[in-house]
N, CA, C and O atoms as CSV, one atom per row, in Angstrom:
chain,resi,resn,atom,element,x,y,z
A,1,MET,N,N,10.675,9.299,9.376
A,1,MET,CA,C,10.019,9.918,10.527
A,1,MET,C,C,10.418,11.302,10.702
A,1,MET,O,O,9.630,12.156,11.107
A,2,ILE,N,N,11.652,11.543,10.397
A,2,ILE,CA,C,12.066,12.999,10.637
A,2,ILE,C,C,11.406,13.977,9.788
A,2,ILE,O,O,11.091,15.102,10.177
A,3,LEU,N,N,11.172,13.446,8.423
A,3,LEU,CA,C,10.456,14.255,7.502
A,3,LEU,C,C,8.839,14.520,7.964
A,3,LEU,O,O,8.266,15.592,7.766
A,4,LEU,N,N,8.276,13.459,8.553
A,4,LEU,CA,C,6.965,13.715,9.013
A,4,LEU,C,C,7.006,14.766,10.212
A,4,LEU,O,O,6.152,15.644,10.337
A,5,ASP,N,N,7.982,14.609,11.001
A,5,ASP,CA,C,8.098,15.602,12.084
A,5,ASP,C,C,8.297,16.865,11.687
A,5,ASP,O,O,7.644,17.728,12.275
A,6,LEU,N,N,9.226,17.277,10.616
A,6,LEU,CA,C,9.402,18.475,10.198
A,6,LEU,C,C,8.216,19.005,9.446
A,6,LEU,O,O,7.956,20.206,9.524
A,7,GLY,N,N,7.481,18.199,8.724
A,7,GLY,CA,C,6.242,18.546,8.103
A,7,GLY,C,C,5.203,19.040,9.114
A,7,GLY,O,O,4.547,20.063,8.917
A,8,ASP,N,N,5.080,18.280,10.193
A,8,ASP,CA,C,4.123,18.587,11.320
A,8,ASP,C,C,4.439,19.919,11.778
A,8,ASP,O,O,3.544,20.757,11.888
A,9,PHE,N,N,5.806,20.214,12.090
A,9,PHE,CA,C,6.283,21.523,12.608
A,9,PHE,C,C,5.757,22.688,11.640
A,9,PHE,O,O,5.051,23.611,12.046
A,10,TYR,N,N,6.166,22.544,10.363
A,10,TYR,CA,C,5.719,23.572,9.323
A,10,TYR,C,C,4.314,23.676,9.250
A,10,TYR,O,O,3.806,24.793,9.165
A,11,ARG,N,N,3.582,22.600,9.275
A,11,ARG,CA,C,1.985,22.675,9.256
A,11,ARG,C,C,1.409,23.415,10.460
A,11,ARG,O,O,0.534,24.276,10.365
A,12,THR,N,N,1.982,23.003,11.622
A,12,THR,CA,C,1.299,23.402,12.866
A,12,THR,C,C,1.769,24.849,13.424
A,12,THR,O,O,0.991,25.700,13.854
A,13,TYR,N,N,3.107,24.973,13.346
A,13,TYR,CA,C,3.576,26.211,14.015
A,13,TYR,C,C,3.891,27.338,12.960
A,13,TYR,O,O,3.702,28.522,13.239
A,14,ARG,N,N,4.340,26.961,11.832
A,14,ARG,CA,C,4.714,27.950,10.805
A,14,ARG,C,C,3.664,28.277,9.876
A,14,ARG,O,O,3.767,29.303,9.205
A,15,LYS,N,N,2.502,27.396,9.742
A,15,LYS,CA,C,1.451,27.538,8.952
A,15,LYS,C,C,1.809,27.584,7.328
A,15,LYS,O,O,1.089,28.078,6.460
A,16,ASN,N,N,3.064,26.965,7.140
A,16,ASN,CA,C,3.483,26.942,5.799
A,16,ASN,C,C,3.189,25.574,5.155
A,16,ASN,O,O,3.981,24.632,5.122
A,17,PHE,N,N,1.941,25.593,4.647
A,17,PHE,CA,C,1.315,24.240,4.232
A,17,PHE,C,C,2.002,23.798,2.867
A,17,PHE,O,O,1.907,22.603,2.590
A,18,SER,N,N,2.635,24.569,2.045
A,18,SER,CA,C,3.167,24.094,0.827
A,18,SER,C,C,4.485,23.257,1.216
A,18,SER,O,O,4.780,22.198,0.662
A,19,LEU,N,N,5.187,23.818,2.161
A,19,LEU,CA,C,6.535,23.132,2.549
A,19,LEU,C,C,6.182,21.886,3.297
A,19,LEU,O,O,6.895,20.887,3.209
A,20,ALA,N,N,5.097,21.918,4.034
A,20,ALA,CA,C,4.682,20.736,4.887
A,20,ALA,C,C,4.216,19.733,3.768
A,20,ALA,O,O,4.507,18.552,3.958
A,21,TYR,N,N,3.599,20.029,2.743
A,21,TYR,CA,C,3.093,19.153,1.714
A,21,TYR,C,C,4.433,18.413,1.057
A,21,TYR,O,O,4.479,17.188,0.938
A,22,ASP,N,N,5.456,19.243,0.665
A,22,ASP,CA,C,6.653,18.672,0.091
A,22,ASP,C,C,7.403,17.767,1.053
A,22,ASP,O,O,8.010,16.787,0.620
A,23,LEU,N,N,7.380,18.066,2.342
A,23,LEU,CA,C,7.995,17.145,3.261
A,23,LEU,C,C,7.164,15.799,3.463
A,23,LEU,O,O,7.679,14.690,3.603
A,24,TYR,N,N,5.926,16.045,3.456
A,24,TYR,CA,C,5.089,14.770,3.692
A,24,TYR,C,C,5.288,13.926,2.339
A,24,TYR,O,O,5.384,12.700,2.392
A,25,ARG,N,N,5.342,14.579,1.211
A,25,ARG,CA,C,5.445,13.857,-0.049
A,25,ARG,C,C,6.743,13.078,-0.123
A,25,ARG,O,O,6.773,11.959,-0.635
A,26,ARG,N,N,7.810,13.663,0.382
A,26,ARG,CA,C,9.110,13.002,0.493
A,26,ARG,C,C,9.142,11.873,1.464
A,26,ARG,O,O,9.714,10.816,1.197
A,27,ALA,N,N,8.530,12.095,2.588
A,27,ALA,CA,C,8.287,10.962,3.439
A,27,ALA,C,C,7.508,9.815,2.867
A,27,ALA,O,O,7.917,8.674,3.080
A,28,GLN,N,N,6.484,10.002,2.200
A,28,GLN,CA,C,5.739,8.962,1.429
A,28,GLN,C,C,6.645,8.268,0.406
A,28,GLN,O,O,6.600,7.045,0.274
A,29,GLU,N,N,7.456,9.026,-0.309
A,29,GLU,CA,C,8.222,8.340,-1.305
A,29,GLU,C,C,9.344,7.565,-0.621
A,29,GLU,O,O,9.710,6.518,-1.156
A,30,GLN,N,N,9.908,7.956,0.466
A,30,GLN,CA,C,11.010,7.124,1.175
A,30,GLN,C,C,10.372,5.851,1.760
A,30,GLN,O,O,11.022,4.807,1.715
A,31,ASN,N,N,9.129,5.869,2.312
A,31,ASN,CA,C,8.552,4.696,2.880
A,31,ASN,C,C,7.034,4.655,2.392
A,31,ASN,O,O,6.165,5.261,3.019
A,32,SER,N,N,6.789,4.006,1.388
A,32,SER,CA,C,5.379,4.042,0.717
A,32,SER,C,C,4.440,3.144,1.501
A,32,SER,O,O,3.277,3.090,1.100
A,33,ARG,N,N,4.786,2.437,2.558
A,33,ARG,CA,C,3.927,1.652,3.399
A,33,ARG,C,C,3.642,2.280,4.721
A,33,ARG,O,O,3.155,1.556,5.589
A,34,ASP,N,N,3.876,3.510,4.980
A,34,ASP,CA,C,3.686,4.250,6.155
A,34,ASP,C,C,2.346,4.892,6.071
A,34,ASP,O,O,2.198,5.879,5.351
A,35,GLU,N,N,1.412,4.421,6.724
A,35,GLU,CA,C,0.057,5.126,6.816
A,35,GLU,C,C,0.012,6.522,7.204
A,35,GLU,O,O,-0.799,7.299,6.701
A,36,THR,N,N,0.945,6.900,8.174
A,36,THR,CA,C,0.907,8.191,8.673
A,36,THR,C,C,1.224,9.297,7.638
A,36,THR,O,O,0.668,10.390,7.740
A,37,ALA,N,N,2.102,9.039,6.645
A,37,ALA,CA,C,2.407,9.876,5.564
A,37,ALA,C,C,1.182,10.165,4.702
A,37,ALA,O,O,0.934,11.309,4.322
A,38,TYR,N,N,0.345,9.010,4.368
A,38,TYR,CA,C,-0.752,9.193,3.575
A,38,TYR,C,C,-1.798,10.007,4.239
A,38,TYR,O,O,-2.507,10.770,3.583
A,39,ARG,N,N,-1.923,9.856,5.626
A,39,ARG,CA,C,-2.984,10.732,6.398
A,39,ARG,C,C,-2.601,12.123,6.389
A,39,ARG,O,O,-3.429,13.026,6.270
A,40,ARG,N,N,-1.234,12.332,6.527
A,40,ARG,CA,C,-0.843,13.697,6.448
A,40,ARG,C,C,-1.004,14.436,5.167
A,40,ARG,O,O,-1.363,15.611,5.100
A,41,LEU,N,N,-0.717,13.676,4.161
A,41,LEU,CA,C,-0.913,14.218,2.882
A,41,LEU,C,C,-2.436,14.547,2.643
A,41,LEU,O,O,-2.826,15.592,2.122
A,42,ASN,N,N,-3.245,13.529,3.087
A,42,ASN,CA,C,-4.755,13.710,2.866
A,42,ASN,C,C,-5.136,15.129,3.673
A,42,ASN,O,O,-5.829,15.988,3.127
A,43,ASP,N,N,-4.685,15.261,4.839
A,43,ASP,CA,C,-4.899,16.475,5.699
A,43,ASP,C,C,-4.426,17.754,5.046
A,43,ASP,O,O,-5.138,18.751,4.923
A,44,ILE,N,N,-3.208,17.657,4.646
A,44,ILE,CA,C,-2.677,18.895,4.079
A,44,ILE,C,C,-3.276,19.340,2.755
A,44,ILE,O,O,-3.357,20.534,2.469
A,45,CYS,N,N,-3.707,18.340,1.927
A,45,CYS,CA,C,-4.354,18.561,0.738
A,45,CYS,C,C,-5.699,19.235,0.820
A,45,CYS,O,O,-6.131,20.032,-0.011
A,46,ARG,N,N,-6.368,18.795,2.003
A,46,ARG,CA,C,-7.761,19.329,2.339
A,46,ARG,C,C,-7.501,20.982,2.856
A,46,ARG,O,O,-8.224,21.914,2.506
A,47,ARG,N,N,-6.523,21.083,3.597
A,47,ARG,CA,C,-6.246,22.560,3.968
A,47,ARG,C,C,-5.762,23.382,2.785
A,47,ARG,O,O,-6.011,24.587,2.780
A,48,LEU,N,N,-5.100,22.837,1.799
A,48,LEU,CA,C,-4.723,23.546,0.606
A,48,LEU,C,C,-5.818,23.665,-0.353
A,48,LEU,O,O,-5.591,24.220,-1.429
A,49,GLY,N,N,-7.010,23.194,-0.080
A,49,GLY,CA,C,-8.198,23.123,-0.943
A,49,GLY,C,C,-8.116,22.173,-2.160
A,49,GLY,O,O,-8.717,22.454,-3.197
A,50,ARG,N,N,-7.403,21.095,-2.045
A,50,ARG,CA,C,-7.174,20.245,-3.133
A,50,ARG,C,C,-7.985,18.974,-2.607
A,50,ARG,O,O,-7.331,18.004,-2.224
A,51,ALA,N,N,-9.394,18.935,-2.569
A,51,ALA,CA,C,-10.097,17.833,-1.969
A,51,ALA,C,C,-10.013,16.626,-2.953
A,51,ALA,O,O,-10.131,15.485,-2.504
A,52,ASP,N,N,-9.808,16.851,-4.304
A,52,ASP,CA,C,-9.830,15.688,-5.177
A,52,ASP,C,C,-8.468,14.933,-4.936
A,52,ASP,O,O,-8.475,13.702,-4.917
A,53,GLU,N,N,-7.336,15.616,-4.759
A,53,GLU,CA,C,-5.946,15.030,-4.423
A,53,GLU,C,C,-5.975,14.312,-2.960
A,53,GLU,O,O,-5.330,13.306,-2.668
A,54,ALA,N,N,-6.816,15.000,-2.138
A,54,ALA,CA,C,-6.830,14.371,-0.826
A,54,ALA,C,C,-7.602,12.971,-0.960
A,54,ALA,O,O,-7.260,12.038,-0.235
A,55,GLY,N,N,-8.491,12.844,-1.751
A,55,GLY,CA,C,-9.229,11.653,-2.004
A,55,GLY,C,C,-8.306,10.594,-2.670
A,55,GLY,O,O,-8.408,9.399,-2.394
A,56,GLU,N,N,-7.393,11.084,-3.566
A,56,GLU,CA,C,-6.462,10.180,-4.323
A,56,GLU,C,C,-5.561,9.588,-3.278
A,56,GLU,O,O,-5.282,8.389,-3.311
A,57,TRP,N,N,-5.090,10.411,-2.332
A,57,TRP,CA,C,-4.069,9.892,-1.307
A,57,TRP,C,C,-4.838,8.769,-0.459
A,57,TRP,O,O,-4.268,7.712,-0.188
A,58,SER,N,N,-5.926,8.988,-0.120
A,58,SER,CA,C,-6.789,8.012,0.595
A,58,SER,C,C,-7.055,6.773,-0.157
A,58,SER,O,O,-7.050,5.709,0.461
A,59,ALA,N,N,-7.287,6.796,-1.420
A,59,ALA,CA,C,-7.446,5.849,-2.278
A,59,ALA,C,C,-6.151,5.046,-2.477
A,59,ALA,O,O,-6.118,3.816,-2.519
A,60,HIS,N,N,-5.179,5.788,-2.584
A,60,HIS,CA,C,-3.836,5.166,-2.739
A,60,HIS,C,C,-3.411,4.392,-1.590
A,60,HIS,O,O,-2.853,3.300,-1.698
A,61,TRP,N,N,-3.698,5.008,-0.394
A,61,TRP,CA,C,-3.306,4.135,0.892
A,61,TRP,C,C,-4.167,2.962,0.958
A,61,TRP,O,O,-3.675,1.944,1.446
A,62,ALA,N,N,-5.294,2.939,0.574
A,62,ALA,CA,C,-6.287,1.740,0.515
A,62,ALA,C,C,-5.702,0.677,-0.425
A,62,ALA,O,O,-5.732,-0.520,-0.138
A,63,GLN,N,N,-5.224,1.109,-1.443
A,63,GLN,CA,C,-4.493,0.193,-2.376
A,63,GLN,C,C,-3.246,-0.446,-1.651
A,63,GLN,O,O,-3.060,-1.662,-1.642
A,64,VAL,N,N,-2.459,0.408,-1.082
A,64,VAL,CA,C,-1.201,-0.055,-0.472
A,64,VAL,C,C,-1.455,-0.922,0.648
A,64,VAL,O,O,-0.646,-1.818,0.889
A,65,LYS,N,N,-2.476,-0.768,1.360
A,65,LYS,CA,C,-2.811,-1.328,2.575
A,65,LYS,C,C,-3.230,-2.817,2.193
A,65,LYS,O,O,-2.907,-3.781,2.886
A,66,THR,N,N,-3.932,-2.905,1.101
A,66,THR,CA,C,-4.348,-4.294,0.678
A,66,THR,C,C,-3.167,-5.195,0.149
A,66,THR,O,O,-3.214,-6.425,0.200
A,67,THR,N,N,-2.166,-4.523,-0.336
A,67,THR,CA,C,-0.917,-5.236,-0.799
A,67,THR,C,C,0.221,-5.227,0.174
A,67,THR,O,O,1.339,-5.633,-0.144
A,68,LYS,N,N,-0.087,-4.737,1.425
A,68,LYS,CA,C,1.054,-4.523,2.444
A,68,LYS,C,C,1.585,-5.985,2.850
A,68,LYS,O,O,2.785,-6.226,2.982
A,69,GLY,N,N,0.597,-6.909,3.030
A,69,GLY,CA,C,1.081,-8.160,3.581
A,69,GLY,C,C,2.005,-9.121,2.757
A,69,GLY,O,O,2.734,-9.930,3.330
A,70,ARG,N,N,1.953,-9.009,1.446
A,70,ARG,CA,C,2.621,-9.962,0.576
A,70,ARG,C,C,3.644,-9.277,-0.289
A,70,ARG,O,O,3.462,-8.122,-0.672
A,71,VAL,N,N,4.788,-10.015,-0.623
A,71,VAL,CA,C,5.826,-9.528,-1.354
A,71,VAL,C,C,5.461,-9.422,-2.781
A,71,VAL,O,O,5.982,-8.559,-3.487
A,72,ASP,N,N,4.653,-10.200,-3.206
A,72,ASP,CA,C,4.291,-10.097,-4.710
A,72,ASP,C,C,3.196,-9.118,-5.056
A,72,ASP,O,O,2.768,-9.030,-6.207
A,73,GLY,N,N,2.729,-8.356,-4.024
A,73,GLY,CA,C,1.832,-7.258,-4.318
A,73,GLY,C,C,0.310,-7.695,-4.614
A,73,GLY,O,O,-0.471,-6.882,-5.108
A,74,ARG,N,N,-0.066,-8.957,-4.306
A,74,ARG,CA,C,-1.413,-9.436,-4.432
A,74,ARG,C,C,-2.284,-9.402,-3.302
A,74,ARG,O,O,-3.309,-10.083,-3.303
A,75,GLY,N,N,-1.967,-8.659,-2.314
A,75,GLY,CA,C,-2.793,-8.597,-1.048
A,75,GLY,C,C,-2.527,-9.716,-0.025
A,75,GLY,O,O,-1.595,-10.512,-0.142
A,76,HIS,N,N,-3.421,-9.716,0.994
A,76,HIS,CA,C,-3.194,-10.635,1.962
A,76,HIS,C,C,-3.749,-12.117,1.562
A,76,HIS,O,O,-4.704,-12.279,0.802
A,77,ASP,N,N,-3.028,-13.162,2.172
A,77,ASP,CA,C,-3.434,-14.420,1.753
A,77,ASP,C,C,-3.690,-15.125,2.936
A,77,ASP,O,O,-2.793,-15.771,3.478
A,78,SER,N,N,-5.067,-15.052,3.486
A,78,SER,CA,C,-5.367,-15.573,4.736
A,78,SER,C,C,-5.370,-17.089,4.823
A,78,SER,O,O,-5.065,-17.633,5.885
A,79,ASP,N,N,-5.712,-17.812,3.715
A,79,ASP,CA,C,-5.955,-19.259,3.815
A,79,ASP,C,C,-4.606,-20.041,3.426
A,79,ASP,O,O,-4.605,-21.248,3.180
A,80,ASN,N,N,-3.446,-19.226,3.396
A,80,ASN,CA,C,-2.163,-19.982,3.059
A,80,ASN,C,C,-2.186,-20.744,1.685
A,80,ASN,O,O,-1.385,-21.658,1.487
A,81,SER,N,N,-3.054,-20.391,0.788
A,81,SER,CA,C,-3.067,-21.184,-0.426
A,81,SER,C,C,-1.773,-20.865,-1.324
A,81,SER,O,O,-1.304,-21.668,-2.131
A,82,CYS,N,N,-1.295,-19.663,-1.087
A,82,CYS,CA,C,0.025,-19.328,-1.759
A,82,CYS,C,C,1.114,-20.290,-1.345
A,82,CYS,O,O,1.848,-20.776,-2.206
A,83,LYS,N,N,1.256,-20.599,-0.011
A,83,LYS,CA,C,2.291,-21.467,0.355
A,83,LYS,C,C,2.082,-22.903,-0.255
A,83,LYS,O,O,3.022,-23.618,-0.604
A,84,ILE,N,N,0.748,-23.255,-0.350
A,84,ILE,CA,C,0.502,-24.593,-0.912
A,84,ILE,C,C,0.941,-24.662,-2.267
A,84,ILE,O,O,1.605,-25.603,-2.702
A,85,VAL,N,N,0.537,-23.572,-3.012
A,85,VAL,CA,C,0.882,-23.361,-4.412
A,85,VAL,C,C,2.459,-23.515,-4.615
A,85,VAL,O,O,2.943,-24.250,-5.475
A,86,VAL,N,N,3.139,-22.808,-3.803
A,86,VAL,CA,C,4.603,-22.791,-3.883
A,86,VAL,C,C,5.138,-24.314,-3.719
A,86,VAL,O,O,5.929,-24.800,-4.527
A,87,ALA,N,N,4.642,-25.006,-2.623
A,87,ALA,CA,C,5.023,-26.339,-2.400
A,87,ALA,C,C,4.627,-27.229,-3.521
A,87,ALA,O,O,5.434,-28.088,-3.876
A,88,LEU,N,N,3.457,-27.125,-4.132
A,88,LEU,CA,C,3.105,-27.865,-5.226
A,88,LEU,C,C,3.938,-27.658,-6.481
A,88,LEU,O,O,4.218,-28.602,-7.220
A,89,ARG,N,N,4.292,-26.528,-6.689
A,89,ARG,CA,C,5.080,-26.082,-7.861
A,89,ARG,C,C,6.541,-26.706,-7.782
A,89,ARG,O,O,7.236,-26.879,-8.783
A,90,ARG,N,N,6.922,-27.014,-6.530
A,90,ARG,CA,C,8.215,-27.864,-6.431
A,90,ARG,C,C,8.078,-29.161,-7.137
A,90,ARG,O,O,8.938,-29.655,-7.866
A,91,ILE,N,N,6.891,-29.678,-6.848
A,91,ILE,CA,C,6.636,-31.092,-7.377
A,91,ILE,C,C,6.103,-31.074,-8.787
A,91,ILE,O,O,6.545,-31.838,-9.645
A,92,TYR,N,N,5.140,-30.187,-9.021
A,92,TYR,CA,C,4.411,-29.987,-10.305
A,92,TYR,C,C,4.630,-28.577,-10.751
A,92,TYR,O,O,3.926,-27.666,-10.314
A,93,PRO,N,N,5.561,-28.386,-11.584
A,93,PRO,CA,C,5.957,-26.928,-12.034
A,93,PRO,C,C,4.717,-26.193,-12.813
A,93,PRO,O,O,4.725,-24.978,-13.013
A,94,TYR,N,N,3.807,-26.927,-13.172
A,94,TYR,CA,C,2.709,-26.192,-13.913
A,94,TYR,C,C,1.401,-25.743,-13.148
A,94,TYR,O,O,0.361,-25.369,-13.691
A,95,VAL,N,N,1.640,-25.847,-11.773
A,95,VAL,CA,C,0.445,-25.421,-10.937
A,95,VAL,C,C,0.234,-23.914,-10.922
A,95,VAL,O,O,1.176,-23.210,-10.557
A,96,LEU,N,N,-0.847,-23.389,-11.263
A,96,LEU,CA,C,-1.199,-22.033,-11.295
A,96,LEU,C,C,-1.758,-21.370,-10.165
A,96,LEU,O,O,-1.332,-20.283,-9.772
A,97,ARG,N,N,-2.841,-22.081,-9.548
A,97,ARG,CA,C,-3.489,-21.510,-8.487
A,97,ARG,C,C,-4.433,-22.673,-7.928
A,97,ARG,O,O,-4.584,-23.725,-8.548
A,98,ILE,N,N,-5.040,-22.408,-6.740
A,98,ILE,CA,C,-5.939,-23.272,-6.009
A,98,ILE,C,C,-7.283,-22.759,-5.988
A,98,ILE,O,O,-7.371,-21.606,-5.568
A,99,GLU,N,N,-8.410,-23.355,-6.355
A,99,GLU,CA,C,-9.702,-22.866,-6.329
A,99,GLU,C,C,-10.464,-23.796,-5.502
A,99,GLU,O,O,-10.872,-24.859,-5.971
A,100,GLY,N,N,-10.703,-23.403,-4.139
A,100,GLY,CA,C,-11.441,-24.343,-3.286
A,100,GLY,C,C,-10.536,-25.625,-3.110
A,100,GLY,O,O,-9.376,-25.505,-2.717
A,101,LEU,N,N,-11.045,-26.760,-3.386
A,101,LEU,CA,C,-10.342,-27.948,-3.324
A,101,LEU,C,C,-9.654,-28.384,-4.504
A,101,LEU,O,O,-8.993,-29.422,-4.504
A,102,LEU,N,N,-9.791,-27.548,-5.642
A,102,LEU,CA,C,-9.293,-27.864,-7.046
A,102,LEU,C,C,-7.971,-27.294,-7.072
A,102,LEU,O,O,-7.754,-26.261,-6.439
A,103,VAL,N,N,-6.974,-27.916,-7.803
A,103,VAL,CA,C,-5.635,-27.371,-8.078
A,103,VAL,C,C,-5.784,-27.073,-9.634
A,103,VAL,O,O,-6.148,-27.935,-10.433
A,104,VAL,N,N,-5.468,-25.769,-9.981
A,104,VAL,CA,C,-5.572,-25.480,-11.415
A,104,VAL,C,C,-4.071,-25.488,-12.015
A,104,VAL,O,O,-3.170,-24.715,-11.687
A,105,VAL,N,N,-3.996,-26.592,-13.020
A,105,VAL,CA,C,-2.804,-26.916,-13.599
A,105,VAL,C,C,-2.949,-26.506,-15.138
A,105,VAL,O,O,-3.674,-27.171,-15.878
A,106,GLY,N,N,-2.285,-25.464,-15.570
A,106,GLY,CA,C,-2.503,-24.968,-16.862
A,106,GLY,C,C,-3.863,-24.543,-17.009
A,106,GLY,O,O,-4.238,-23.581,-16.339
A,107,ARG,N,N,-4.741,-25.178,-17.867
A,107,ARG,CA,C,-6.140,-24.898,-17.950
A,107,ARG,C,C,-7.046,-26.091,-17.513
A,107,ARG,O,O,-8.265,-26.103,-17.687
A,108,GLN,N,N,-6.334,-27.085,-16.932
A,108,GLN,CA,C,-7.126,-28.357,-16.483
A,108,GLN,C,C,-7.111,-28.389,-14.976
A,108,GLN,O,O,-6.267,-27.849,-14.261
A,109,TYR,N,N,-8.164,-29.097,-14.585
A,109,TYR,CA,C,-8.351,-29.220,-13.040
A,109,TYR,C,C,-7.832,-30.643,-12.632
A,109,TYR,O,O,-8.124,-31.617,-13.326
A,110,VAL,N,N,-7.137,-30.749,-11.617
A,110,VAL,CA,C,-6.621,-32.075,-11.075
A,110,VAL,C,C,-7.495,-32.470,-9.953
A,110,VAL,O,O,-7.282,-33.518,-9.343
């Protein structure tokens, strides 16, 4: 959070956009799930005339946002099928995934 505040100071009051960019980049590296860092990087890249890089930061945040909810990086799991698969794997170690009401075991449906 301190790096973002320092970046804001250099961006707003000192108009030192390159130093602000460096500080925002370090803040993003320290906490890759912080939306504020991505928004600031997007803004500072636009101010520096790097529209392509600004778009890349937006796209990168969209990717991080979808993987934010789960530890394994596969996005949100709203129907709790992951918990069911984990529970089934304790009983049947070859359970791969659930498709609707079908449980996929290896390449066969149960």
